[in-house]
Structure formats: C-alpha cells, structure tokens
PDB file of N, CA, C and O in Angstrom:
ATOM      1  N   MET A   1      22.300   8.245  23.786  1.00  0.00           N
ATOM      2  CA  MET A   1      21.161   8.043  22.928  1.00  0.00           C
ATOM      3  C   MET A   1      21.317   6.700  22.209  1.00  0.00           C
ATOM      4  O   MET A   1      22.419   6.315  21.821  1.00  0.00           O
ATOM      5  N   SER A   2      20.207   6.006  22.041  1.00  0.00           N
ATOM      6  CA  SER A   2      20.199   4.683  21.441  1.00  0.00           C
ATOM      7  C   SER A   2      20.098   4.766  19.918  1.00  0.00           C
ATOM      8  O   SER A   2      19.498   5.690  19.368  1.00  0.00           O
ATOM      9  N   ASN A   3      20.698   3.780  19.253  1.00  0.00           N
ATOM     10  CA  ASN A   3      20.628   3.690  17.793  1.00  0.00           C
ATOM     11  C   ASN A   3      19.554   2.709  17.350  1.00  0.00           C
ATOM     12  O   ASN A   3      19.539   2.292  16.192  1.00  0.00           O
ATOM     13  N   LYS A   4      18.650   2.332  18.260  1.00  0.00           N
ATOM     14  CA  LYS A   4      17.592   1.393  17.911  1.00  0.00           C
ATOM     15  C   LYS A   4      16.628   2.028  16.917  1.00  0.00           C
ATOM     16  O   LYS A   4      16.282   3.205  17.021  1.00  0.00           O
ATOM     17  N   LYS A   5      16.202   1.215  15.947  1.00  0.00           N
ATOM     18  CA  LYS A   5      15.230   1.683  14.965  1.00  0.00           C
ATOM     19  C   LYS A   5      13.823   1.490  15.509  1.00  0.00           C
ATOM     20  O   LYS A   5      13.524   0.488  16.158  1.00  0.00           O
ATOM     21  N   THR A   6      12.974   2.452  15.237  1.00  0.00           N
ATOM     22  CA  THR A   6      11.568   2.340  15.571  1.00  0.00           C
ATOM     23  C   THR A   6      10.906   1.446  14.531  1.00  0.00           C
ATOM     24  O   THR A   6      11.183   1.564  13.338  1.00  0.00           O
ATOM     25  N   GLN A   7      10.036   0.556  14.981  1.00  0.00           N
ATOM     26  CA  GLN A   7       9.307  -0.330  14.088  1.00  0.00           C
ATOM     27  C   GLN A   7       7.887   0.203  13.931  1.00  0.00           C
ATOM     28  O   GLN A   7       7.161   0.317  14.918  1.00  0.00           O
ATOM     29  N   ILE A   8       7.482   0.527  12.715  1.00  0.00           N
ATOM     30  CA  ILE A   8       6.139   1.002  12.432  1.00  0.00           C
ATOM     31  C   ILE A   8       5.472  -0.030  11.531  1.00  0.00           C
ATOM     32  O   ILE A   8       5.977  -0.359  10.457  1.00  0.00           O
ATOM     33  N   ILE A   9       4.316  -0.538  11.993  1.00  0.00           N
ATOM     34  CA  ILE A   9       3.602  -1.557  11.246  1.00  0.00           C
ATOM     35  C   ILE A   9       2.246  -0.988  10.823  1.00  0.00           C
ATOM     36  O   ILE A   9       1.473  -0.523  11.661  1.00  0.00           O
ATOM     37  N   ILE A  10       1.966  -1.029   9.532  1.00  0.00           N
ATOM     38  CA  ILE A  10       0.684  -0.598   8.987  1.00  0.00           C
ATOM     39  C   ILE A  10      -0.088  -1.871   8.661  1.00  0.00           C
ATOM     40  O   ILE A  10       0.340  -2.669   7.827  1.00  0.00           O
ATOM     41  N   LEU A  11      -1.223  -2.057   9.320  1.00  0.00           N
ATOM     42  CA  LEU A  11      -2.031  -3.252   9.102  1.00  0.00           C
ATOM     43  C   LEU A  11      -3.103  -2.967   8.055  1.00  0.00           C
ATOM     44  O   LEU A  11      -3.983  -2.129   8.257  1.00  0.00           O
ATOM     45  N   GLY A  12      -3.013  -3.670   6.949  1.00  0.00           N
ATOM     46  CA  GLY A  12      -3.994  -3.516   5.876  1.00  0.00           C
ATOM     47  C   GLY A  12      -3.431  -2.752   4.703  1.00  0.00           C
ATOM     48  O   GLY A  12      -2.939  -1.633   4.853  1.00  0.00           O
ATOM     49  N   GLY A  13      -3.502  -3.351   3.546  1.00  0.00           N
ATOM     50  CA  GLY A  13      -3.004  -2.718   2.325  1.00  0.00           C
ATOM     51  C   GLY A  13      -4.118  -2.165   1.467  1.00  0.00           C
ATOM     52  O   GLY A  13      -3.983  -2.073   0.247  1.00  0.00           O
ATOM     53  N   GLY A  14      -5.224  -1.793   2.100  1.00  0.00           N
ATOM     54  CA  GLY A  14      -6.316  -1.156   1.355  1.00  0.00           C
ATOM     55  C   GLY A  14      -5.975   0.293   1.065  1.00  0.00           C
ATOM     56  O   GLY A  14      -4.819   0.702   1.163  1.00  0.00           O
ATOM     57  N   LEU A  15      -6.976   1.053   0.712  1.00  0.00           N
ATOM     58  CA  LEU A  15      -6.748   2.450   0.352  1.00  0.00           C
ATOM     59  C   LEU A  15      -6.149   3.243   1.515  1.00  0.00           C
ATOM     60  O   LEU A  15      -5.206   4.010   1.317  1.00  0.00           O
ATOM     61  N   ALA A  16      -6.685   3.068   2.722  1.00  0.00           N
ATOM     62  CA  ALA A  16      -6.167   3.811   3.883  1.00  0.00           C
ATOM     63  C   ALA A  16      -4.722   3.422   4.199  1.00  0.00           C
ATOM     64  O   ALA A  16      -3.892   4.286   4.479  1.00  0.00           O
ATOM     65  N   GLY A  17      -4.424   2.125   4.153  1.00  0.00           N
ATOM     66  CA  GLY A  17      -3.053   1.669   4.411  1.00  0.00           C
ATOM     67  C   GLY A  17      -2.068   2.205   3.391  1.00  0.00           C
ATOM     68  O   GLY A  17      -0.953   2.597   3.736  1.00  0.00           O
ATOM     69  N   CYS A  18      -2.486   2.220   2.129  1.00  0.00           N
ATOM     70  CA  CYS A  18      -1.616   2.749   1.069  1.00  0.00           C
ATOM     71  C   CYS A  18      -1.399   4.246   1.218  1.00  0.00           C
ATOM     72  O   CYS A  18      -0.292   4.738   1.001  1.00  0.00           O
ATOM     73  N   ILE A  19      -2.446   4.973   1.586  1.00  0.00           N
ATOM     74  CA  ILE A  19      -2.298   6.417   1.773  1.00  0.00           C
ATOM     75  C   ILE A  19      -1.336   6.716   2.916  1.00  0.00           C
ATOM     76  O   ILE A  19      -0.506   7.618   2.808  1.00  0.00           O
ATOM     77  N   VAL A  20      -1.441   5.971   4.003  1.00  0.00           N
ATOM     78  CA  VAL A  20      -0.503   6.148   5.119  1.00  0.00           C
ATOM     79  C   VAL A  20       0.921   5.865   4.651  1.00  0.00           C
ATOM     80  O   VAL A  20       1.839   6.616   4.980  1.00  0.00           O
ATOM     81  N   ARG A  21       1.112   4.800   3.894  1.00  0.00           N
ATOM     82  CA  ARG A  21       2.454   4.434   3.392  1.00  0.00           C
ATOM     83  C   ARG A  21       2.984   5.497   2.433  1.00  0.00           C
ATOM     84  O   ARG A  21       4.154   5.872   2.508  1.00  0.00           O
ATOM     85  N   TRP A  22       2.124   5.986   1.524  1.00  0.00           N
ATOM     86  CA  TRP A  22       2.557   7.038   0.583  1.00  0.00           C
ATOM     87  C   TRP A  22       2.990   8.288   1.346  1.00  0.00           C
ATOM     88  O   TRP A  22       4.047   8.858   1.076  1.00  0.00           O
ATOM     89  N   ASN A  23       2.162   8.705   2.298  1.00  0.00           N
ATOM     90  CA  ASN A  23       2.486   9.906   3.076  1.00  0.00           C
ATOM     91  C   ASN A  23       3.738   9.711   3.916  1.00  0.00           C
ATOM     92  O   ASN A  23       4.538  10.634   4.066  1.00  0.00           O
ATOM     93  N   TRP A  24       3.907   8.524   4.461  1.00  0.00           N
ATOM     94  CA  TRP A  24       5.108   8.238   5.247  1.00  0.00           C
ATOM     95  C   TRP A  24       6.347   8.370   4.365  1.00  0.00           C
ATOM     96  O   TRP A  24       7.325   9.017   4.740  1.00  0.00           O
ATOM     97  N   LYS A  25       6.291   7.754   3.203  1.00  0.00           N
ATOM     98  CA  LYS A  25       7.435   7.777   2.295  1.00  0.00           C
ATOM     99  C   LYS A  25       7.748   9.195   1.832  1.00  0.00           C
ATOM    100  O   LYS A  25       8.916   9.564   1.712  1.00  0.00           O
ATOM    101  N   ARG A  26       6.713   9.994   1.570  1.00  0.00           N
ATOM    102  CA  ARG A  26       6.901  11.345   1.064  1.00  0.00           C
ATOM    103  C   ARG A  26       7.411  12.304   2.138  1.00  0.00           C
ATOM    104  O   ARG A  26       8.274  13.136   1.859  1.00  0.00           O
ATOM    105  N   HIS A  27       6.891  12.199   3.360  1.00  0.00           N
ATOM    106  CA  HIS A  27       7.210  13.189   4.390  1.00  0.00           C
ATOM    107  C   HIS A  27       8.331  12.784   5.346  1.00  0.00           C
ATOM    108  O   HIS A  27       9.124  13.627   5.765  1.00  0.00           O
ATOM    109  N   TRP A  28       8.397  11.505   5.690  1.00  0.00           N
ATOM    110  CA  TRP A  28       9.316  11.106   6.764  1.00  0.00           C
ATOM    111  C   TRP A  28      10.436  10.185   6.332  1.00  0.00           C
ATOM    112  O   TRP A  28      11.393  10.005   7.085  1.00  0.00           O
ATOM    113  N   HIS A  29      10.359   9.604   5.169  1.00  0.00           N
ATOM    114  CA  HIS A  29      11.358   8.627   4.739  1.00  0.00           C
ATOM    115  C   HIS A  29      12.760   9.237   4.784  1.00  0.00           C
ATOM    116  O   HIS A  29      13.050  10.211   4.090  1.00  0.00           O
ATOM    117  N   GLY A  30      13.596   8.666   5.585  1.00  0.00           N
ATOM    118  CA  GLY A  30      14.961   9.161   5.724  1.00  0.00           C
ATOM    119  C   GLY A  30      15.127  10.153   6.853  1.00  0.00           C
ATOM    120  O   GLY A  30      16.242  10.341   7.341  1.00  0.00           O
ATOM    121  N   GLY A  31      14.054  10.795   7.285  1.00  0.00           N
ATOM    122  CA  GLY A  31      14.139  11.768   8.363  1.00  0.00           C
ATOM    123  C   GLY A  31      14.060  11.145   9.746  1.00  0.00           C
ATOM    124  O   GLY A  31      14.454  11.766  10.732  1.00  0.00           O
ATOM    125  N   LEU A  32      13.555   9.926   9.824  1.00  0.00           N
ATOM    126  CA  LEU A  32      13.408   9.220  11.089  1.00  0.00           C
ATOM    127  C   LEU A  32      14.110   7.880  10.971  1.00  0.00           C
ATOM    128  O   LEU A  32      14.119   7.265   9.905  1.00  0.00           O
ATOM    129  N   ASN A  33      14.686   7.442  12.052  1.00  0.00           N
ATOM    130  CA  ASN A  33      15.349   6.147  12.063  1.00  0.00           C
ATOM    131  C   ASN A  33      14.289   5.088  12.356  1.00  0.00           C
ATOM    132  O   ASN A  33      14.135   4.661  13.500  1.00  0.00           O
ATOM    133  N   ALA A  34      13.553   4.660  11.315  1.00  0.00           N
ATOM    134  CA  ALA A  34      12.444   3.735  11.503  1.00  0.00           C
ATOM    135  C   ALA A  34      12.315   2.785  10.321  1.00  0.00           C
ATOM    136  O   ALA A  34      12.649   3.121   9.184  1.00  0.00           O
ATOM    137  N   ASP A  35      11.821   1.588  10.625  1.00  0.00           N
ATOM    138  CA  ASP A  35      11.455   0.618   9.595  1.00  0.00           C
ATOM    139  C   ASP A  35       9.939   0.616   9.503  1.00  0.00           C
ATOM    140  O   ASP A  35       9.252   0.494  10.517  1.00  0.00           O
ATOM    141  N   VAL A  36       9.415   0.751   8.293  1.00  0.00           N
ATOM    142  CA  VAL A  36       7.973   0.752   8.078  1.00  0.00           C
ATOM    143  C   VAL A  36       7.610  -0.512   7.309  1.00  0.00           C
ATOM    144  O   VAL A  36       8.171  -0.793   6.250  1.00  0.00           O
ATOM    145  N   VAL A  37       6.651  -1.276   7.863  1.00  0.00           N
ATOM    146  CA  VAL A  37       6.209  -2.521   7.247  1.00  0.00           C
ATOM    147  C   VAL A  37       4.712  -2.436   7.016  1.00  0.00           C
ATOM    148  O   VAL A  37       3.955  -2.099   7.925  1.00  0.00           O
ATOM    149  N   LEU A  38       4.287  -2.743   5.796  1.00  0.00           N
ATOM    150  CA  LEU A  38       2.872  -2.795   5.475  1.00  0.00           C
ATOM    151  C   LEU A  38       2.474  -4.270   5.408  1.00  0.00           C
ATOM    152  O   LEU A  38       3.056  -5.035   4.639  1.00  0.00           O
ATOM    153  N   VAL A  39       1.490  -4.669   6.207  1.00  0.00           N
ATOM    154  CA  VAL A  39       1.048  -6.058   6.279  1.00  0.00           C
ATOM    155  C   VAL A  39      -0.339  -6.160   5.659  1.00  0.00           C
ATOM    156  O   VAL A  39      -1.250  -5.414   6.019  1.00  0.00           O
ATOM    157  N   ASN A  40      -0.485  -7.086   4.729  1.00  0.00           N
ATOM    158  CA  ASN A  40      -1.766  -7.272   4.056  1.00  0.00           C
ATOM    159  C   ASN A  40      -2.001  -8.760   3.846  1.00  0.00           C
ATOM    160  O   ASN A  40      -1.059  -9.509   3.590  1.00  0.00           O
ATOM    161  N   LYS A  41      -3.248  -9.187   3.953  1.00  0.00           N
ATOM    162  CA  LYS A  41      -3.605 -10.590   3.771  1.00  0.00           C
ATOM    163  C   LYS A  41      -3.311 -11.048   2.341  1.00  0.00           C
ATOM    164  O   LYS A  41      -2.768 -12.132   2.131  1.00  0.00           O
ATOM    165  N   GLU A  42      -3.668 -10.228   1.375  1.00  0.00           N
ATOM    166  CA  GLU A  42      -3.419 -10.543  -0.023  1.00  0.00           C
ATOM    167  C   GLU A  42      -2.198  -9.763  -0.513  1.00  0.00           C
ATOM    168  O   GLU A  42      -1.799  -8.768   0.090  1.00  0.00           O
ATOM    169  N   ASN A  43      -1.624 -10.225  -1.599  1.00  0.00           N
ATOM    170  CA  ASN A  43      -0.455  -9.565  -2.163  1.00  0.00           C
ATOM    171  C   ASN A  43      -0.842  -8.657  -3.329  1.00  0.00           C
ATOM    172  O   ASN A  43      -0.036  -8.414  -4.226  1.00  0.00           O
ATOM    173  N   PHE A  44      -2.086  -8.155  -3.310  1.00  0.00           N
ATOM    174  CA  PHE A  44      -2.519  -7.285  -4.393  1.00  0.00           C
ATOM    175  C   PHE A  44      -3.444  -6.210  -3.856  1.00  0.00           C
ATOM    176  O   PHE A  44      -4.028  -6.345  -2.780  1.00  0.00           O
ATOM    177  N   PHE A  45      -3.564  -5.143  -4.627  1.00  0.00           N
ATOM    178  CA  PHE A  45      -4.467  -4.040  -4.322  1.00  0.00           C
ATOM    179  C   PHE A  45      -5.543  -4.041  -5.401  1.00  0.00           C
ATOM    180  O   PHE A  45      -5.232  -3.971  -6.590  1.00  0.00           O
ATOM    181  N   LEU A  46      -6.808  -4.119  -4.991  1.00  0.00           N
ATOM    182  CA  LEU A  46      -7.926  -4.141  -5.927  1.00  0.00           C
ATOM    183  C   LEU A  46      -8.645  -2.805  -5.867  1.00  0.00           C
ATOM    184  O   LEU A  46      -9.112  -2.390  -4.807  1.00  0.00           O
ATOM    185  N   PHE A  47      -8.731  -2.141  -6.997  1.00  0.00           N
ATOM    186  CA  PHE A  47      -9.432  -0.862  -7.077  1.00  0.00           C
ATOM    187  C   PHE A  47     -10.904  -1.146  -7.345  1.00  0.00           C
ATOM    188  O   PHE A  47     -11.319  -1.240  -8.500  1.00  0.00           O
ATOM    189  N   THR A  48     -11.693  -1.283  -6.282  1.00  0.00           N
ATOM    190  CA  THR A  48     -13.080  -1.733  -6.388  1.00  0.00           C
ATOM    191  C   THR A  48     -14.038  -0.780  -7.097  1.00  0.00           C
ATOM    192  O   THR A  48     -15.030  -1.262  -7.645  1.00  0.00           O
ATOM    193  N   PRO A  49     -13.819   0.540  -7.129  1.00  0.00           N
ATOM    194  CA  PRO A  49     -14.782   1.385  -7.844  1.00  0.00           C
ATOM    195  C   PRO A  49     -14.943   1.035  -9.326  1.00  0.00           C
ATOM    196  O   PRO A  49     -15.941   1.413  -9.939  1.00  0.00           O
ATOM    197  N   MET A  50     -13.991   0.329  -9.903  1.00  0.00           N
ATOM    198  CA  MET A  50     -14.094  -0.027 -11.322  1.00  0.00           C
ATOM    199  C   MET A  50     -14.434  -1.505 -11.522  1.00  0.00           C
ATOM    200  O   MET A  50     -14.395  -1.999 -12.649  1.00  0.00           O
ATOM    201  N   LEU A  51     -14.766  -2.209 -10.446  1.00  0.00           N
ATOM    202  CA  LEU A  51     -15.057  -3.637 -10.526  1.00  0.00           C
ATOM    203  C   LEU A  51     -16.279  -3.923 -11.399  1.00  0.00           C
ATOM    204  O   LEU A  51     -16.315  -4.946 -12.083  1.00  0.00           O
ATOM    205  N   HIS A  52     -17.261  -3.056 -11.390  1.00  0.00           N
ATOM    206  CA  HIS A  52     -18.455  -3.269 -12.221  1.00  0.00           C
ATOM    207  C   HIS A  52     -18.128  -3.266 -13.715  1.00  0.00           C
ATOM    208  O   HIS A  52     -18.812  -3.919 -14.503  1.00  0.00           O
ATOM    209  N   GLU A  53     -17.085  -2.533 -14.103  1.00  0.00           N
ATOM    210  CA  GLU A  53     -16.691  -2.515 -15.509  1.00  0.00           C
ATOM    211  C   GLU A  53     -16.064  -3.839 -15.929  1.00  0.00           C
ATOM    212  O   GLU A  53     -16.182  -4.250 -17.083  1.00  0.00           O
ATOM    213  N   VAL A  54     -15.392  -4.511 -14.980  1.00  0.00           N
ATOM    214  CA  VAL A  54     -14.846  -5.833 -15.259  1.00  0.00           C
ATOM    215  C   VAL A  54     -16.000  -6.829 -15.416  1.00  0.00           C
ATOM    216  O   VAL A  54     -15.978  -7.676 -16.309  1.00  0.00           O
ATOM    217  N   ALA A  55     -17.004  -6.723 -14.546  1.00  0.00           N
ATOM    218  CA  ALA A  55     -18.160  -7.620 -14.619  1.00  0.00           C
ATOM    219  C   ALA A  55     -18.930  -7.440 -15.929  1.00  0.00           C
ATOM    220  O   ALA A  55     -19.514  -8.397 -16.438  1.00  0.00           O
ATOM    221  N   ALA A  56     -18.936  -6.241 -16.469  1.00  0.00           N
ATOM    222  CA  ALA A  56     -19.625  -5.966 -17.734  1.00  0.00           C
ATOM    223  C   ALA A  56     -18.737  -6.238 -18.955  1.00  0.00           C
ATOM    224  O   ALA A  56     -19.144  -5.979 -20.088  1.00  0.00           O
ATOM    225  N   SER A  57     -17.544  -6.750 -18.728  1.00  0.00           N
ATOM    226  CA  SER A  57     -16.564  -7.046 -19.789  1.00  0.00           C
ATOM    227  C   SER A  57     -16.102  -5.810 -20.547  1.00  0.00           C
ATOM    228  O   SER A  57     -15.660  -5.917 -21.691  1.00  0.00           O
ATOM    229  N   ASP A  58     -16.199  -4.637 -19.922  1.00  0.00           N
ATOM    230  CA  ASP A  58     -15.690  -3.414 -20.547  1.00  0.00           C
ATOM    231  C   ASP A  58     -14.215  -3.202 -20.248  1.00  0.00           C
ATOM    232  O   ASP A  58     -13.543  -2.414 -20.912  1.00  0.00           O
ATOM    233  N   LEU A  59     -13.717  -3.915 -19.239  1.00  0.00           N
ATOM    234  CA  LEU A  59     -12.347  -3.712 -18.763  1.00  0.00           C
ATOM    235  C   LEU A  59     -11.776  -5.054 -18.336  1.00  0.00           C
ATOM    236  O   LEU A  59     -12.511  -5.918 -17.856  1.00  0.00           O
ATOM    237  N   ASP A  60     -10.489  -5.233 -18.504  1.00  0.00           N
ATOM    238  CA  ASP A  60      -9.828  -6.460 -18.064  1.00  0.00           C
ATOM    239  C   ASP A  60      -9.437  -6.332 -16.590  1.00  0.00           C
ATOM    240  O   ASP A  60      -9.086  -5.246 -16.130  1.00  0.00           O
ATOM    241  N   ILE A  61      -9.499  -7.428 -15.864  1.00  0.00           N
ATOM    242  CA  ILE A  61      -9.193  -7.416 -14.425  1.00  0.00           C
ATOM    243  C   ILE A  61      -7.765  -6.934 -14.144  1.00  0.00           C
ATOM    244  O   ILE A  61      -7.501  -6.381 -13.076  1.00  0.00           O
ATOM    245  N   THR A  62      -6.857  -7.136 -15.076  1.00  0.00           N
ATOM    246  CA  THR A  62      -5.474  -6.709 -14.860  1.00  0.00           C
ATOM    247  C   THR A  62      -5.335  -5.191 -14.798  1.00  0.00           C
ATOM    248  O   THR A  62      -4.310  -4.679 -14.348  1.00  0.00           O
ATOM    249  N   ASN A  63      -6.361  -4.471 -15.247  1.00  0.00           N
ATOM    250  CA  ASN A  63      -6.326  -3.008 -15.195  1.00  0.00           C
ATOM    251  C   ASN A  63      -6.675  -2.444 -13.826  1.00  0.00           C
ATOM    252  O   ASN A  63      -6.391  -1.278 -13.552  1.00  0.00           O
ATOM    253  N   ILE A  64      -7.284  -3.250 -12.961  1.00  0.00           N
ATOM    254  CA  ILE A  64      -7.686  -2.738 -11.648  1.00  0.00           C
ATOM    255  C   ILE A  64      -7.017  -3.476 -10.488  1.00  0.00           C
ATOM    256  O   ILE A  64      -7.284  -3.166  -9.327  1.00  0.00           O
ATOM    257  N   VAL A  65      -6.151  -4.452 -10.788  1.00  0.00           N
ATOM    258  CA  VAL A  65      -5.444  -5.207  -9.756  1.00  0.00           C
ATOM    259  C   VAL A  65      -3.947  -4.958  -9.919  1.00  0.00           C
ATOM    260  O   VAL A  65      -3.395  -5.137 -11.005  1.00  0.00           O
ATOM    261  N   ASN A  66      -3.297  -4.546  -8.833  1.00  0.00           N
ATOM    262  CA  ASN A  66      -1.863  -4.285  -8.850  1.00  0.00           C
ATOM    263  C   ASN A  66      -1.213  -4.900  -7.631  1.00  0.00           C
ATOM    264  O   ASN A  66      -1.849  -4.991  -6.581  1.00  0.00           O
ATOM    265  N   PRO A  67       0.061  -5.333  -7.739  1.00  0.00           N
ATOM    266  CA  PRO A  67       0.752  -5.818  -6.544  1.00  0.00           C
ATOM    267  C   PRO A  67       0.856  -4.727  -5.495  1.00  0.00           C
ATOM    268  O   PRO A  67       1.002  -3.552  -5.829  1.00  0.00           O
ATOM    269  N   VAL A  68       0.781  -5.113  -4.220  1.00  0.00           N
ATOM    270  CA  VAL A  68       0.851  -4.146  -3.123  1.00  0.00           C
ATOM    271  C   VAL A  68       2.148  -3.364  -3.177  1.00  0.00           C
ATOM    272  O   VAL A  68       2.149  -2.161  -2.913  1.00  0.00           O
ATOM    273  N   ALA A  69       3.246  -4.009  -3.509  1.00  0.00           N
ATOM    274  CA  ALA A  69       4.542  -3.322  -3.547  1.00  0.00           C
ATOM    275  C   ALA A  69       4.534  -2.185  -4.555  1.00  0.00           C
ATOM    276  O   ALA A  69       5.151  -1.148  -4.311  1.00  0.00           O
ATOM    277  N   ASN A  70       3.859  -2.350  -5.668  1.00  0.00           N
ATOM    278  CA  ASN A  70       3.774  -1.280  -6.671  1.00  0.00           C
ATOM    279  C   ASN A  70       2.767  -0.213  -6.267  1.00  0.00           C
ATOM    280  O   ASN A  70       3.031   0.981  -6.409  1.00  0.00           O
ATOM    281  N   SER A  71       1.618  -0.640  -5.765  1.00  0.00           N
ATOM    282  CA  SER A  71       0.532   0.283  -5.453  1.00  0.00           C
ATOM    283  C   SER A  71       0.806   1.161  -4.245  1.00  0.00           C
ATOM    284  O   SER A  71       0.459   2.342  -4.232  1.00  0.00           O
ATOM    285  N   CYS A  72       1.426   0.583  -3.238  1.00  0.00           N
ATOM    286  CA  CYS A  72       1.588   1.298  -1.972  1.00  0.00           C
ATOM    287  C   CYS A  72       2.992   1.855  -1.771  1.00  0.00           C
ATOM    288  O   CYS A  72       3.283   2.429  -0.721  1.00  0.00           O
ATOM    289  N   GLY A  73       3.845   1.696  -2.740  1.00  0.00           N
ATOM    290  CA  GLY A  73       5.192   2.251  -2.613  1.00  0.00           C
ATOM    291  C   GLY A  73       6.025   1.593  -1.545  1.00  0.00           C
ATOM    292  O   GLY A  73       6.888   2.226  -0.937  1.00  0.00           O
ATOM    293  N   ALA A  74       5.768   0.321  -1.316  1.00  0.00           N
ATOM    294  CA  ALA A  74       6.500  -0.398  -0.270  1.00  0.00           C
ATOM    295  C   ALA A  74       7.919  -0.696  -0.694  1.00  0.00           C
ATOM    296  O   ALA A  74       8.677  -1.297   0.067  1.00  0.00           O
TER     297      ALA A  74
END
C-alpha cells in the first residue's frame, strides 16, 4: 500500500466552498491521508446579505468581511 497523500482542491472560497471545507474539517480531518487546499481569487470572504446595511451606513464594512483562513477554517 502506498503512503501517497490524496490532494483535494476546493475551487472558490464563497459560501459553498467554505461549507465544503467546514464539513471536511469536521468529518474527515485526520481520518484520511489527504491534503485539502481551498483556492480563492480574493483573500477575504464577503457576507453579501448584509451589504445593503454597509451602503446605508448602518454597519461598518469590517463587520461583514473576514479573511478566508478565518472564515473557512483553512
């Protein structure tokens, strides 16, 4: 049997990519010999459902933008 690690690449750090990463970390992390990489164009996660509150000056942009590493559990 080979000791090669499986490479799993998640393309996109949006909501779907983060959910896949969260579920991977919760269910399989450590149980499989694999490296999981999340690839995203930007280095941040923007929670768009609250973007209108930023436009209305009810909320600061820093409240809805987080680094991908923090948001997706990378």
